[in-house]
DSSP file (Angstrom, degrees, kcal/mol; ACC not computed):
  #  RESIDUE AA STRUCTURE BP1 BP2  ACC     N-H-->O    O-->H-N    N-H-->O    O-->H-N    TCO  KAPPA ALPHA  PHI   PSI    X-CA   Y-CA   Z-CA
    1    1 A M              0   0    0      0, 0.0     2,-0.2     0, 0.0    78,-0.0   0.000 360.0 360.0 360.0 132.6 -108.7   99.8   27.1
    2    2 A K        -     0   0    0      2,-0.0     2,-0.3     3,-0.0    77,-0.0  -0.526 360.0-172.7 -83.6 146.0 -112.2   99.6   25.4
    3    3 A N    >   -     0   0    0     -2,-0.2     3,-1.8     1,-0.0     4,-0.4  -0.800  42.3 -95.1-127.0 178.1 -114.2  102.8   24.9
    4    4 A D  G >  S+     0   0    0      1,-0.3     3,-1.4    -2,-0.3    20,-0.3   0.818 121.3  62.5 -61.7 -29.8 -117.8  103.3   23.7
    5    5 A M  G 3  S+     0   0    0      1,-0.3    -1,-0.3    19,-0.2    19,-0.0   0.688  96.4  64.0 -69.8 -15.2 -116.7  103.8   20.1
    6    6 A D  G <  S+     0   0    0     -3,-1.8     2,-0.4    17,-0.1    -1,-0.3   0.645  84.8  88.2 -79.4 -15.6 -115.3  100.2   20.2
    7    7 A E    <   -     0   0    0     -3,-1.4    17,-3.3    -4,-0.4     2,-0.6  -0.678  64.4-150.5 -98.0 139.4 -118.7   98.5   20.7
    8    8 A L  E     -A   23   0A   0     -2,-0.4     2,-0.5    15,-0.2    15,-0.2  -0.911  12.2-163.5-106.2 116.1 -120.8   97.5   17.8
    9    9 A K  E     -A   22   0A   0     13,-3.1    13,-2.6    -2,-0.6     2,-0.5  -0.896   5.3-172.9-109.2 126.4 -124.6   97.6   18.6
   10   10 A I  E     +A   21   0A   0     -2,-0.5     2,-0.4    11,-0.2    11,-0.2  -0.984   6.0 177.5-125.3 121.0 -127.0   95.7   16.3
   11   11 A V  E     -A   20   0A   0      9,-2.4     9,-3.7    -2,-0.5     2,-0.5  -0.985  14.2-158.4-132.1 130.5 -130.8   96.0   16.8
   12   12 A Y  E     -A   19   0A   0     -2,-0.4     2,-0.9     7,-0.2     7,-0.2  -0.961   5.1-157.4-114.6 117.2 -133.5   94.5   14.7
   13   13 A D  E  >> -A   18   0A   0      5,-3.1     5,-1.5    -2,-0.5     4,-1.4  -0.822  11.0-172.8 -87.3 101.0 -137.0   96.2   14.9
   14   14 A Q  T  45S+     0   0    0     -2,-0.9    -1,-0.2     2,-0.2    44,-0.1   0.851  81.2  52.0 -69.2 -32.9 -139.2   93.2   13.8
   15   15 A D  T  45S+     0   0    0      1,-0.2    -1,-0.2    -3,-0.1    -2,-0.1   0.895 121.6  32.1 -75.0 -36.8 -142.4   95.2   13.6
   16   16 A A  T  45S-     0   0    0      2,-0.1    40,-0.5    39,-0.0    -1,-0.2   0.541 103.1-133.1 -85.7 -11.5 -140.7   97.9   11.4
   17   17 A D  T  <5 +     0   0    0     -4,-1.4    40,-2.2     1,-0.2     2,-0.4   0.924  57.5 139.6  50.3  52.5 -138.4   95.3    9.7
   18   18 A V  E   < -A   13   0A   0     -5,-1.5    -5,-3.1    38,-0.2     2,-0.5  -0.981  43.5-150.9-131.1 132.9 -135.4   97.6   10.1
   19   19 A L  E     -AB  12  54A   0     35,-2.0    35,-2.6    -2,-0.4     2,-0.5  -0.918  11.4-164.4-102.6 121.3 -131.9   96.6   11.1
   20   20 A Y  E     -AB  11  53A   0     -9,-3.7    -9,-2.4    -2,-0.5     2,-0.5  -0.936   6.4-176.3-106.2 129.9 -129.9   99.2   13.0
   21   21 A V  E     +AB  10  52A   0     31,-2.7    31,-2.5    -2,-0.5     2,-0.4  -0.992  10.4 177.3-124.8 125.7 -126.1   98.9   13.3
   22   22 A T  E     -AB   9  51A   0    -13,-2.6   -13,-3.1    -2,-0.5     2,-0.6  -0.992  25.4-147.3-130.2 134.0 -124.2  101.5   15.3
   23   23 A R  E    S-A    8   0A   0     27,-4.2   -15,-0.2    -2,-0.4   -18,-0.1  -0.904  74.1 -11.8-100.7 124.3 -120.6  101.9   16.3
   24   24 A G  S    S-     0   0    0    -17,-3.3   -19,-0.2    -2,-0.6   -15,-0.2  -0.374 117.0 -14.8  84.6-167.5 -120.5  103.5   19.8
   25   25 A K  S    S-     0   0    0     -2,-0.1     2,-0.1     1,-0.1    -2,-0.1  -0.519  76.2-115.3 -72.9 125.1 -123.2  105.2   21.8
   26   26 A P        +     0   0    0      0, 0.0     2,-0.3     0, 0.0    -1,-0.1  -0.412  55.4 144.2 -69.1 139.7 -126.3  105.9   19.6
   27   27 A E        -     0   0    0     -2,-0.1     2,-0.1    -3,-0.0     0, 0.0  -0.908  54.2 -45.6-157.7 174.3 -126.8  109.6   19.4
   28   28 A Y        +     0   0    0     -2,-0.3     2,-0.3    15,-0.0     0, 0.0  -0.342  63.8 176.9 -60.1 138.5 -127.9  112.2   17.0
   29   29 A T        -     0   0    0     14,-0.1    14,-0.2    15,-0.1     2,-0.2  -0.941  32.6-122.2-138.6 154.7 -126.4  111.9   13.5
   30   30 A D  E     -C   42   0A   0     12,-2.2    12,-2.8    -2,-0.3     2,-0.3  -0.516  39.9-155.2 -77.8 164.9 -126.3  113.3   10.0
   31   31 A Y  E     -C   41   0A   0     10,-0.2     2,-0.4    -2,-0.2    10,-0.2  -0.997  21.1-151.8-152.0 162.3 -127.2  110.9    7.4
   32   32 A V  E     -C   40   0A   0      8,-2.5     8,-2.8    -2,-0.3     2,-1.2  -0.990  23.4-133.0-130.8 127.6 -126.9  110.0    3.7
   33   33 A E  E     +C   39   0A   0     -2,-0.4     6,-0.2     6,-0.2     3,-0.1  -0.730  28.7 178.6 -80.2  96.8 -129.5  108.1    1.9
   34   34 A Y        -     0   0    0     -2,-1.2     2,-0.2     4,-1.1    -1,-0.2   0.884  67.0 -14.3 -66.1 -42.3 -127.3  105.5    0.1
   35   35 A A  S    S-     0   0    0      3,-1.9     3,-0.3    -3,-0.2    -1,-0.1  -0.803  87.7 -82.1-149.7-179.0 -130.0  103.6   -1.6
   36   36 A D  S    S+     0   0    0     -2,-0.2    -2,-0.0     1,-0.2     3,-0.0   0.856 132.0  27.1 -65.6 -26.6 -133.9  103.5   -1.1
   37   37 A D  S    S+     0   0    0      1,-0.1    18,-2.6    18,-0.1     2,-0.4   0.312 110.7  75.9-121.1   9.1 -133.5  101.1    1.7
   38   38 A I  E     - D   0  54A   0     -3,-0.3    -3,-1.9    16,-0.2    -4,-1.1  -0.989  51.9-176.5-128.4 128.5 -129.9  101.9    3.1
   39   39 A I  E     -CD  33  53A   0     14,-2.1    14,-2.5    -2,-0.4     2,-0.4  -0.989  14.5-148.4-116.9 123.2 -129.2  104.9    5.2
   40   40 A L  E     -CD  32  52A   0     -8,-2.8    -8,-2.5    -2,-0.4     2,-0.5  -0.823  12.2-144.4 -93.9 136.2 -125.6  105.8    6.4
   41   41 A R  E     -CD  31  51A   0     10,-3.2     9,-2.9    -2,-0.4    10,-1.2  -0.896  17.9-165.8-104.5 122.9 -125.3  107.5    9.7
   42   42 A L  E     -CD  30  49A   0    -12,-2.8   -12,-2.2    -2,-0.5     7,-0.2  -0.880  28.4-108.0-113.3 140.2 -122.5  110.1   10.1
   43   43 A H     >  -     0   0    0      5,-2.8     4,-2.1    -2,-0.3   -14,-0.1  -0.497  32.5-131.5 -59.3 128.7 -121.0  111.8   13.1
   44   44 A P  T  4 S+     0   0    0      0, 0.0    -1,-0.1     0, 0.0   -15,-0.1   0.826  99.5  29.6 -49.0 -40.5 -122.3  115.4   12.9
   45   45 A D  T  4 S+     0   0    0      1,-0.1    -2,-0.0     3,-0.0    -3,-0.0   0.849 129.7  33.8 -86.6 -45.8 -118.8  117.0   13.4
   46   46 A T  T  4 S-     0   0    0      2,-0.1     3,-0.1     1,-0.0    -1,-0.1   0.707  86.6-140.0 -83.0 -27.6 -116.4  114.5   12.0
   47   47 A K     <  +     0   0    0     -4,-2.1     2,-0.1     1,-0.3     3,-0.0   0.491  52.1 148.1  70.0   6.3 -118.6  113.2    9.1
   48   48 A Q        -     0   0    0     -6,-0.1    -5,-2.8     1,-0.1     2,-0.4  -0.419  59.1-101.5 -72.1 146.7 -117.2  109.7   10.0
   49   49 A L  E     + D   0  42A   0     -7,-0.2    -7,-0.3     1,-0.1    -1,-0.1  -0.565  46.5 167.5 -66.1 125.2 -119.5  106.7    9.4
   50   50 A V  E     -     0   0A   0     -9,-2.9   -27,-4.2    -2,-0.4     2,-0.3   0.503  59.5 -34.1-115.0 -10.5 -121.0  105.7   12.8
   51   51 A G  E     -BD  22  41A   0    -10,-1.2   -10,-3.2   -29,-0.3    -1,-0.3  -0.984  50.9-127.7 175.9 175.4 -123.6  103.4   11.7
   52   52 A F  E     -BD  21  40A   0    -31,-2.5   -31,-2.7    -2,-0.3     2,-0.4  -0.999   9.7-139.0-149.9 161.3 -126.2  102.4    9.1
   53   53 A T  E     -BD  20  39A   0    -14,-2.5   -14,-2.1    -2,-0.3     2,-0.7  -0.950   9.1-157.9-118.8 138.1 -129.8  101.5    8.8
   54   54 A L  E >   -BD  19  38A   0    -35,-2.6   -35,-2.0    -2,-0.4     3,-0.5  -0.903  13.1-154.5-116.0 104.8 -131.2   98.8    6.6
   55   55 A I  T 3  S+     0   0    0    -18,-2.6   -37,-0.2    -2,-0.7     5,-0.1  -0.435  76.7  15.2 -74.7 149.3 -135.0   99.1    5.7
   56   56 A D  T >> S+     0   0    0    -40,-0.5     4,-1.0   -39,-0.4     3,-0.9   0.911  80.1 176.0  49.6  51.7 -137.0   96.2    4.8
   57   57 A F  H X>  +     0   0    0    -40,-2.2     3,-1.0    -3,-0.5     4,-0.5   0.885  68.3  52.6 -55.3 -54.1 -134.4   93.9    6.3
   58   58 A S  H 34 S+     0   0    0      1,-0.3     3,-0.4     2,-0.2    -1,-0.3   0.695 101.3  61.6 -61.6 -23.1 -136.0   90.6    5.9
   59   59 A Q  H X4 S+     0   0    0     -3,-0.9     3,-1.2     1,-0.2    -1,-0.3   0.812  96.7  62.0 -70.4 -30.3 -136.7   91.2    2.1
   60   60 A H  H << S+     0   0    0     -4,-1.0    -1,-0.2    -3,-1.0    -2,-0.2   0.777 112.5  35.7 -63.1 -25.3 -133.0   91.4    1.5
   61   61 A F  T 3< S+     0   0    0     -4,-0.5    -1,-0.3    -3,-0.4    -2,-0.2  -0.176  73.5 127.3-127.7  33.2 -132.5   87.8    2.8
   62   62 A A  S <  S+     0   0    0     -3,-1.2     2,-0.3     2,-0.0    -1,-0.1   0.694  78.3  29.4 -70.4 -15.6 -135.6   86.2    1.5
   63   63 A N  S >  S-     0   0    0     -3,-0.2     3,-1.9    -4,-0.2    -1,-0.0  -0.966  90.2-109.1-136.3 164.5 -133.6   83.4   -0.2
   64   64 A K  T 3  S+     0   0    0     -2,-0.3    -1,-0.0     1,-0.3    -2,-0.0   0.668 112.5  62.2 -70.5 -13.6 -130.2   82.0    0.8
   65   65 A E  T 3  S+     0   0    0      2,-0.0    -1,-0.3     0, 0.0     2,-0.1   0.465  78.2 116.5 -84.6   0.4 -128.4   83.5   -2.1
   66   66 A S    <   +     0   0    0     -3,-1.9     2,-0.3     2,-0.0    -5,-0.1  -0.367  34.0 163.2 -75.7 144.9 -129.1   87.1   -1.1
   67   67 A H        -     0   0    0     -2,-0.1     2,-0.4    -7,-0.1    -2,-0.0  -0.982  25.6-141.5-147.4 159.5 -126.4   89.5   -0.2
   68   68 A I        -     0   0    0     -2,-0.3     2,-0.7    -7,-0.0    -2,-0.0  -0.991   9.0-146.1-128.4 137.3 -126.0   93.2    0.2
   69   69 A A        -     0   0    0     -2,-0.4    -2,-0.0     2,-0.0     0, 0.0  -0.876  18.5-165.8-101.7 117.4 -122.9   95.3   -0.9
   70   70 A L        -     0   0    0     -2,-0.7     2,-0.7     2,-0.2    -2,-0.0  -0.749  26.5-121.5-108.3 152.9 -122.3   98.2    1.5
   71   71 A P  S    S+     0   0    0      0, 0.0     2,-0.3     0, 0.0    -1,-0.0  -0.049  87.3  58.8 -88.4  38.2 -120.0  101.1    0.6
   72   72 A F        -     0   0    0     -2,-0.7     2,-0.3     2,-0.0    -2,-0.2  -0.958  68.8-136.3-152.6 162.5 -117.6  100.8    3.6
   73   73 A S        -     0   0    0     -2,-0.3     2,-0.3     2,-0.0     0, 0.0  -0.750  17.5-146.5-115.8 170.9 -115.3   98.0    5.1
   74   74 A A        -     0   0    0     -2,-0.3     2,-0.4     2,-0.0    -2,-0.0  -0.994   6.5-146.5-138.4 145.8 -114.9   97.0    8.7
   75   75 A D        -     0   0    0     -2,-0.3     2,-0.4     2,-0.0    -2,-0.0  -0.946  18.5-152.6-109.6 134.1 -112.0   95.8   11.1
   76   76 A F        +     0   0    0     -2,-0.4     2,-0.4     2,-0.0    -2,-0.0  -0.906  15.8 177.7-106.4 133.7 -113.0   93.4   13.8
   77   77 A H        -     0   0    0     -2,-0.4     2,-0.2   -71,-0.2    -2,-0.0  -1.000  25.0-126.9-141.3 139.1 -111.0   93.1   17.0
   78   78 A M        -     0   0    0     -2,-0.4     2,-0.8     1,-0.0     3,-0.1  -0.579   9.6-146.1 -85.5 144.0 -111.6   91.0   20.1
   79   79 A H  S    S-     0   0    0     -2,-0.2     2,-0.2     2,-0.1    -1,-0.0  -0.857  74.5 -23.3-106.2  95.2 -111.8   92.7   23.5
   80   80 A G  S    S-     0   0    0     -2,-0.8     2,-0.2     2,-0.0    -2,-0.0  -0.492 104.0 -40.7  94.1-172.6 -110.3   89.9   25.8
   81   81 A E        -     0   0    0     -2,-0.2    -2,-0.1     1,-0.1     0, 0.0  -0.529  59.4-102.1 -91.5 146.6 -110.1   86.2   25.1
   82   82 A L        -     0   0    0     -2,-0.2    -1,-0.1     1,-0.1    -2,-0.0  -0.470  24.9-135.9 -65.5 144.5 -112.7   84.0   23.6
   83   83 A P  S    S+     0   0    0      0, 0.0     2,-0.3     0, 0.0    -1,-0.1   0.048  77.8  79.4 -90.2  25.8 -114.6   81.9   26.1
   84   84 A I  S    S-     0   0    0      0, 0.0     2,-0.3     0, 0.0    -2,-0.1  -0.896  71.3-129.1-127.4 158.2 -114.3   78.8   24.0
   85   85 A T        -     0   0    0     -2,-0.3     2,-0.1     1,-0.1     0, 0.0  -0.729  36.2 -94.8-104.2 160.0 -111.8   76.2   23.2
   86   86 A S        -     0   0    0     -2,-0.3    -1,-0.1     1,-0.1     0, 0.0  -0.409  22.0-152.3 -77.8 144.5 -110.7   75.0   19.8
   87   87 A T              0   0    0      1,-0.2    -1,-0.1    -2,-0.1    -2,-0.0   0.392 360.0 360.0 -95.6   8.7 -112.4   71.9   18.4
   88   88 A N              0   0    0      0, 0.0    -1,-0.2     0, 0.0    -2,-0.1   0.437 360.0 360.0 -69.8 360.0 -109.6   70.8   16.2
């Protein structure tokens, strides 16, 4: 069964050029400034990572060779079946 913490929310604010990535329902968090333009958001009680904010998002990907190394890993899981068929 899927719960709110299973959902990954990605929001881009074009006016501010900020990308927000949140696991679960967005709420008040503690934060750590990992770099000048990367903020890690932590659950206030458990200190578990629940999201991150990437400032000046478009500048990070100004050319096709750009990439960002973040200090965490992620596991991806499907909820249900894919609505597409194989093209092989």
